[in-house]
N, C-alpha and C positions, 0 to 999 in steps of 0.2 A: 502494500499500500504504500500509497505517493502521496505527503498532506505537506500544503504548504503555510507554514503560518506570516497573514505581514502583520505587520505593526504599520497603524496607516492615520496618518493628521498631522497637522500643523504645528511644528516650535513652537513660533513665536505670536502662535498663542495659544499660552500657557497649558489650563490642565488638555488644550487639543495637542499635545505634544505626546500626550498617553502611551497611546497604540506605540508608538517611535521609541519609545522610551523602554519597556517594555523590551519590545523586538530589537533592540540591542544586549536589555540583560541574555534573556532565550538562551541570547545567540552565543553566548558566552560560556553557556551551560552543555556539558555532552547532554545529547538527543537522542533518538530512537533512533533506527537506522529508517530512511525515507521519509522523514521531518528533516522542512528546507525553516531556518525562519530567515524572513528578512523583511530590509522598511525601508518600505517601501514612500512613506510619505505624505505628499500630496501628488505623486506621476500613478494620477491609475489609471493610464495608460502604458504607464512600463508594467505596472500590474497582472490587466491586460494582456498584453505580449510573452509573461512569465504565467499568465495562465493555458496559456497555450502548448501548454510543454508537458498536457497531460496527465493531469491531478488526479492521485482520487478524491478530496478533501484541502477544504478554505477555510482558515480559522479567520479572522480577520477583528482585531485589535485597536482600540478607537474607546473614546468617551462615546459619551450619547448620553442629551435631557432626557431621558425618561420619570422625571420625576422625585429618581426615590434621593433617598440622602447618600453627598456624595462621598463617594470609598467605596456604593454598592459595586457589585459586577451583579452583573446578569447575561445571562446566552440568552438569542435571541435567534430562532431561528428561521430559519427560509418564507417557510407558510407566513411566519407571521411579519416576514421588515415593512410590510403597508403600515401596516400599525405604526410604528412607529417615525417611516422616514417621513422627511419634507415634500411638498411637493414639491417638486420641478416644474416650471414656466417653458412656454413652449412656445416659440416662435410668436404663434400670433399670439398670447399672452406678453410678453415683451414689445410687440409692436402695438397693443391696448395700451401700453401703462406708458407709449410713447420710450418709451430704448431701441427703438432701433437706430440704426442706421439711417 
């Protein structure tokens, strides 16, 4: 089994650098065979390319506001991610808000 553990986040935004810091610490620890830990920061395209290498599993480590006390660890399964994700505006939404070029 091949698993990618990806730390994501922007270290310039305080607690948003949480995933990056965890990836750095995990990367220095002994890991089971088939587990790769990497800091992807804000490089989502690089993460997408890495996933093309055929992983069986992906663990994303990031700070997310869920309304729990700071320091609470949560597991968000793919089936429930839509409940927690912020809506992403499409081009029409941006144009209606006057954000088009």
